[in-house]
N, C-alpha and C positions, 0 to 999 in steps of 0.2 A: 962238499956239494957232489950230488951228483951229476956228472957232464951229461948223461943219455936221457936225463927227466927234463924236458924242455920249461916246467910248468914251476921246479923249484928256482926260488929268486937267490940271487946272492947275497949270503948275508956281512959279507963285507964289506963296507961301504967306502973303502978308500981308494978302491979299486975305480977306474975310471967310468962312469955310470953312460948308458946310451943316452940319446939325446931325446926320444920320447920313448918309454917304458910301455906304456899303454901302445903305439905301433909296434914293438916289438914283441909284443904280448899276443896280438893279433897274426900278425906275421906264422909267427910257433904254432897256433891253434890252425892256419889254415892250411901250414906247410905238412902237419899232422895228418889232416883228413886225405889230404892229395895222396900221402904216404901209405893210408889205409884202402883207398880205391885201385891204388896200382897193385898192391899186392892180393888183394881179389884175384884178380886174373879176369874181370867183367871187363865184358866193351861197352866202351861209350854209349848212352842214349842220344841219338839224333832224331826227333820229334818228324820232322821234312822230310829226312827221308825214308823213316819205315813209312807213314802214309804213305807214301806216293809208291813205294814198293809195294805195298798192301793191294793197293786200289790196280798198279799192272797187274798183280797175277790176281784177282779178280775179274777183271774184264777178260784175260785170256782162257782162262776157263771158262766163262758165260761165252764167248766167241767161238772157242772150241765146240762146246755141248750144242752150241744155236743152230738150226735147219739152214742149210746151203740152198740155194738155186739148183736146180738140173747142170746149169753149165757149166756152175763153180763146183760142184760135186763130181764131174766128169773130168775138170780140168785138174785135180790134184793129183798127185804123183803119190807113189805108195809111200814114201816116207815120210807124208806130209799127214796122211790119215791118222786120224785118233787111235786108241785102243780098241777091239772088237767091241764092246759094250754101246762106248760112244756112238762108233758108228754106224751098227744096228738102229741105235734113236735117230740119228742125224737121217737114215735111209728112208726111215718111216716118218719123218717126220717133211720130208722133201714131198710125200704125196700129199700133204696139206696146199702145198702152194701150186700142184698141178690143177688141170681141169677135173672134176668129180663128173662120177659116172652118173648118168639119168638115172633119177630112182621113179619107180612108180609112183604113179597119181596116188591122193590120199584119196579113199573113197568112204562117202559120206553115206549114211542111212539114208536112204531116198525114201518119198511118204507116194505109194500107187494113186490116193484119192486127192484132191487138194481140201476138198472138204472136211477132211481129217486134220489139215492144217488148222482150218478157222474155226472148227465147232468147238464148242466149250466143253466136249469131252474128254476128261484127262483119266481116263480111266486104265491107261498104261504104266502110271507111275504106283509105288506102293501106296504112296497117301490117299492117291485118289480111289485104290480098291477098296482103303478102310471108309474113305468118302461115300465111296459106291454102295456098301453094307451100309452104312448109318442113313444114306437115303431110302434105300428098300426098308430099311424098321421103320423110318420116320413116316413110310407113306403106307404102313402096314392097313389103314383105316382110309376106306376110299373115300371121298369127297361125294359122291354121289350115293342115292339112295337103293342103286341097282346091286342085288345080290349080295350082300353082305355075307361072309365065311367066317365073323369074329362069332367065336364059339359063346362068349359073353360080353354082353355092354353094361354100364350103369343104367340103370332106369330112368335115372334123371338125364342122363340126356337123351334116352330117347322120348320121353315127356314133354322137354325142351322143343325136341325136332316136331314133333306132332302138334306142339302149342305154335309154333311159330310158321308151320306149312298151313294150318288151318287160320290163323292171322292174315298170311298173305294170299291165301284164295278166297277168306272175306274182302279182302281189299280190291281184289280185281273184281270177284263180282260186285261190287258196289260201282266201279268203272263202268261196267257192260253196262250196269243198270242207267249208269247216267248218258249213254250213249257215246257215239264212235270217238267223238274230239275227246274226249276226257280218257276213254280207253288208250289214246294216241298218244296225250300226253302222260300217261302213266308208261306206257313201252318207251317213249324216249329216255323218260328218268330211271327207268329200270336199263337200258341200254348204257345208259351215260355212267352209271354205274361200274356195270361190267366191265366199259370201256378204261375205268380210273383204274380198277383191281387189274388190266391186262396189262396197263403201261406202266404201273407201280410196279408189278412184280417184273417186268422186262428190266428196267435200272437195277432193282435189287442182282438180279443175273448179271450187270454187267453191260447190259445196250444201252445206248444213248438214244431211243427214238424219237421222233418231232411229235412230241405226245401235243399240242397247241392242234398240230394237223389232225391229228387220230380223232382228238376230241371232236373238233369240230364236223369231220366227214361223218363219225358214226350217229351226232346228234342230226345232221342235216339229210340222214340216209333215209329212215322212215318219214320224214316230214316230205320230203321229195316226192316219195313214190305216193302218199297219200293225194297231192295235189297233181303230180305230173306222170304216177303211173311210173310204168318200167324205165320209160326215158329218163326220167328223174333220177334213177338210181345209177344208171348210166352214167349222167352229167355228173352227178358227185364224184363218181370214183375217176374221172378223169382229171378233175379239178385237183382230186387229192392226190393223185399220181403228178401232176405238176408241181402243185403246193409242198408236197415232200421234198421232189428235185430243187426248188427252190432253196428250201432250207439249207441244202448243203452247197449249192451253187452261191449264195447268198454270203456264207460263213457263219452262220448260227451254227450249225452241225459239221464236225469236221473231222470226228472218227468212224471210221470203218463204215461209210456211207451205202454201199450192197449191203452189207448184213444189216443195217440198222432200218433202210427203207426197207427192207424184205421182211422183218418184223410185224414193221407197221403197218404197212399193207396187204399183211397177213392179218393184221390183228383187226384192219378196216373191213375186208371181206369176212372175217368168222362173226363178227359182232354186229359189223354195219347193213352190210349186204344181205345176210342170212335174216337179220331182225327188221329189214325193211319191205321182208316180205309180208309181216303185221300191216303195215301200211299200206300194201296190196291190197290186202284181207279186208283192213277197215274201209277201203274206198269201195266197195262193193254193196251191194244190195243184200242185207243180214249180214253185215262186215263184222259188227261185234261178237253175232252169235259165231261164226265162222273161227273168230279167234278163240271164241267161247270153248268150243269143239275141240281146236287144236290143245289147248292147255288142259283140259280132261283129260284125255286119252294119254296124254305124257306123262300126269301126274297117274293116271291108273297104272299106266307102267311102271313107274318109279316103285310105287308102293308094292304090287307085285313082288317084281323083283325082289325088293326089301325082305317083303315078308317072307318068303318061300326060300329065299337064298339064307335068313338068317335060322329058319325052323328046320332046313335039311340038304343046304347048300355044302358040296362035298367036293365036284369037279369043278376045277379053277375052269375058267372060259376063256383066258388069252393072258399070257406071261409079265401083258403089258399091265394088266390090273390084275394081281392074283387074287384076290378079294371079290373078285365077280365070278362066279358061277355058273354054270351051264343049268343048275337047279331053278335058279335064281332068274336067268333067261327065259326057260319054260316056264315060271309063274306069272314075269311080267307079260309075255306076250298072252297067255290065257285070259288075263284078267285086261288087256287092254282091249282085246276082241270083244267080252263079256262088255267092257263098256260102252264099247263102239253099237254094241244090239240094243242096250235099252238106253243110251242116252240119243242116238242117232236115229236109228230104226225104228223102236219102239215109241220114245219121247216125242220124237222129232226134233231136236234141238238143230237149229241151222237147217238147211237147203237141201241136204242129201238125201233125206228121206220125205220129201215134199212132193216129187213126182209119183204117180202111181205104178206100182211094180218097182218102186226103186231101194227097198229095204235093205236088199245085198250093195249099196254103196256105202253103205255104213260099215259092213263088213270088209269089204275092200279099203276102205280108208283106216279099219281098224288092223289090218295085216301089213299096211304101208309104215304107219307109225310105229309097230311092234318092228319092224326092220330097221328104221331111221334110228328110232332112238336110244338101242344101245351101240350102233357104232356112233354116234357122237359122243355118248359118254365113255367110251374106249378113245374116242379121238381125244378128248378133252386131258384122258387120264395117261395117253402118250405123251402130252405137250409136258403135263406135269411132272413126268417122270424126265421128261429132257432137260427141264428147268431145276430139278431137285427139290419140289415144293410137295406138299401133302393138300393144300386148299389154297384157291386163287385170293381169296381173303378170309375175313371172320367177321363180317357183317352180321351173319345170320348162325345164331348159335346151334349147333348142333347139325347145320347143314353145310358151312363151311363160308365163302362169300356168293355174292350175287352171281356169280358166272358159274359158280359151280351149282347153283340150284336150274340154271335156266340152261346149261348145257345142251342139253336133248331139245329142250324146246326151239332152240335157235334153228335146230335141222327140221323140226317136225313143221314149224311154218311155210317154209317152203314144199315141203312134201304134202302137206294141206292145200297149198295154192295148185300147185300141178295136177294132184289128184283132181281135183273139183274141176279142172281146165279138160284134163282127159274123160272124165263122166260126164260133161259138159252140163254140169253143175252151175257154174258161172259162165 
């Protein structure tokens, strides 16, 4: 038996055995591992002591590198200061706790004009510039018949416009033949359709006008003018102003009251007030013929401007409507004065040519209409360009909407009324 081998059991059973061989075996095994650990020379592992020492070292490194208050930094001795790199970092960190230096105020981009903020024009953005190009291309065809510069257009569209124009003229002539009240009813219907196109276009453009107030005012304008004269127009206009204000004070309308009230009252004046002069003319003797005179001269201007501008139009009249030309304007002016000579001075339609020596009154009225009609066309073109549309509607094929068709007539009616007053015809 090898005395150095603890695992070797004695073969001689004669010796005195231990009381418990299993306990002796376990003691020998334990002593074996203890001797191996002692021989390795490695220190013993104390988990609690290791964790505490590591935490103390981590906290000391953090506190040494952390920024200090000014007073603490000044009170430190040279022996307590950390190495130069940590000291420079601490010096920079101290400034964080000091009062910061006043910085310059942030300058936001200012807007010189308030209407640039409230307007719908967003041409400043790149997407808006593309939209502007789309607008200009979509409005390449004018809504009225004045001085078109399109080199070629489908003959079907031209024939459709002619047929629709002749149909409208026949309806109007039938109403005039039936008397002033029937003509007034037709005028009210036309103005109502134009007002519907106006307020529908505004809603598509993002406005929220009090449409009901606008409809009532536009319809009431010519009726009040026919029964109460000019005082009726003023009365309806004042009530429209109050009604539109109550629309927002009562909470029916809430968004942008100034802008929405502005476009509403402008529409009432643009369609209702100007159209109400038709009611004033119809209330006069030969009133239906006066309205017929205004319609004939307006149609003559549109036809002359369309025909000459289409055939020889080269010079743009205004950037508001590039398709209107100077040649078209000249053609419309010539045909308007010629129509005034024929229908007023020679055929004596209406009261302008009734008095002896008053044949020049027709020429004067023709010149007035030749000036007013193109201005009315350009005004509506500017409005449509601002709204980004080509036509106010699509009710009349080849003409656009009803408002597109009567835009010049809306200004010719008051021009005819005041010219008749100036010439003492009425």
